N, C-alpha and C positions, 0 to 999 in steps of 0.2 A: 663349474664356474668358481674361480677363487673369490674369496670375500674381499670387500673393500677395506682399505687401511683407514685408520683414524684420521690421517692427514686429508683424505678425501672429504670426510665429514667436516673437518675444521674449515676447509675452504668453502664448502657449500653453506655452512653456517655463516661464515663471513659474507657470502653473497646474499643470503637471506636478510641479514641485518643491514647490508648496504642498500638493498632494494627498498627497505622500509625507511631509509634515511637515518638510521640509528648511527651508523658508522661510516667512515670513509675508508674504503679498502684500496690499496695500491693496485694498479693494473696488473703487475706481475703476479699478484696473489689471485686476483679474480680470474685471470685468464690462464692460470697454470694448467699443465697437463694433469688432470685429476687421477689418471689411472697409472701413473708411473710407479714402479716398484720400489725405488730407493726412497729413503726418508727425505721429505721436502723440508725446506727451511721453516722455522716457526711462522705461524700466521700472526703477523703484527699489523693491527689496524689502528685507525684513529677514532676515538670516541670523544667528542667535544674537545678536541685538541690534545687529548691524553693518549699516549701509546698504550694499546691494549693487546695483550697476548691471549690467543685462544689455544688452550692445551686440552686435548681430548684423548680419551681412551674408550675402548669398546667394552661393554658390560660382560663379555664372555671371558675376560681376563680377571682372574680372582682378585688381583690388587688394583683394579682399574681406578676406583676412587682415590686411593692413596697415591698412585702414580700421577694422576691428573692434577691433584691438589699440590703435590710436591713440585711438579713442573711449573705450575702457575705461580706458586709462592717463590720459586727460584728466580723466575723472570722478574718479579717485582723486587726481590732482595738484591739482584744483580744490577738493578737500574735499567734493565732492558725495557721494562714496561711499567707504567704507573698503575695499571689495573691488570690482573690476571683472571681469566675466565677458565675454570676447571669444569670440564663437561664429560659425563659418561653417557655414551650413546647406546641405545638398545641394540642387542646382538642381532635381532632380526634384520636390521638395516644392511648388514654385511651382504646379504643375498638378494637384496631388492634389485629390480630392474633399473638400470641407470636412468632411463627415460622418466621414471617416476620418483627417483630417489630424493630429489629436492622437495617435492610435495610431501613425501612420506616423512622426511626429516622435519619439515615445518609443522607437521601435525603430531609429532612424537613427544612423549613425555621423556624428558631428559633429567639426569641428576646434575644440578648446576651449583657451583660454589664460586663466589666472587672474592678475590683477594686484593687488598690494597695495602699501602704502608700503614694505614690506620687500623684495619680490621680484616677479619676473615669470616665470611658468613656461615661456613659449614655447608654441607650439601642440602639442597632443597629440590624436590621434584617439581618440574614445570616445563612448559613449552617455550617456544621462541618469544611469545608475548611476555611470559614471566621474565625471561632473560632481559628483554628490553627494559622492563620496569626495574629489575634488580640493578642494571647498569646505571640507570638514571638516579636511583637511590644512592648507589655507591659514589657517583659523581657529586651529588648534593652533600653527602657527608664529607668527602674530601675537600670540597669547596668551603664548607663551613669551617672545618678544622684548619685548613691551610690559610684561608683569608684571615680568620681571627688570630691565628698564631703570628702571621706576618704583621698584621696591624698592631698587635700588642708589642712585638719586638721593635717595630719602627717607632712607635710612640715612645716606648721606654728609651730607645737610643736617642731620639730627639730631645726628650726631657733631660736626660743625662748630659748631653752635649750642651744644651742651652744653660743648664745649671752651672756647668764648669766655666762657660764663657762669662756668665753674669757674675759669679762669685769672684772671678779674677779681676774684674773691672770695678774699681771704686766709683760710686756714684751712679752706676748704671741702673740700679733699681729705682732711684729717685727720678732719673730721666725717663725711664719706661713708664713709671706711674704717672708722671706729668703728661707724657704723650698719650697715654690711654685714659687720661682724666680719672685716675683712681686716687681718691682722697682718703686719708685716715690711716691706712695701713703703713705707709712709709713713715708718717709722723710718729706712730707708736713705736716703730722699730728704732727710730732716731732717739726717742725719749729713753728707751730701754738701754741703748748704747751709752747715753750720757749718764744714766744711773749707775752703770757698771764701772764707769771711770771714777 
């Protein structure tokens, strides 16, 4: 019996994560013909609205970790995915009975690395539960960094634009101070201007 290809494991892993409610997998991935011989398209799923690529290799290939990680990193760098999952599957899964393959995969120790624009975890050994937690952590990190960066950029842009408008309009600071019932600061500025003259 020929061994299963990594694409089969990638789809089964997507199905496992989908059944747990971790990801949304498109129907064409979930219902793919898992035993076809030619290379299937990348497994791209949605995790909390972020495109997530599953890139796997089987451990009987000497460069499996390097190949999986490079593929996951490439998907993120090319903008195909926000998160890349590099997985090295145990060699023994290649010869498993298809009827029990999903259960065996669910219980297997996998080498897993998560790649995002912000970081790369490196490989850690864990099962599907570990992968679920690692994805949630990666999402939280992306959310923190992205939201903070965007908020700072928006705030900076707003302050700059406001400052340009205010500085170009004579008397605007006095009008705003009066509207906001701010006393003292505009008077001191006016006194300083009179002293300079």
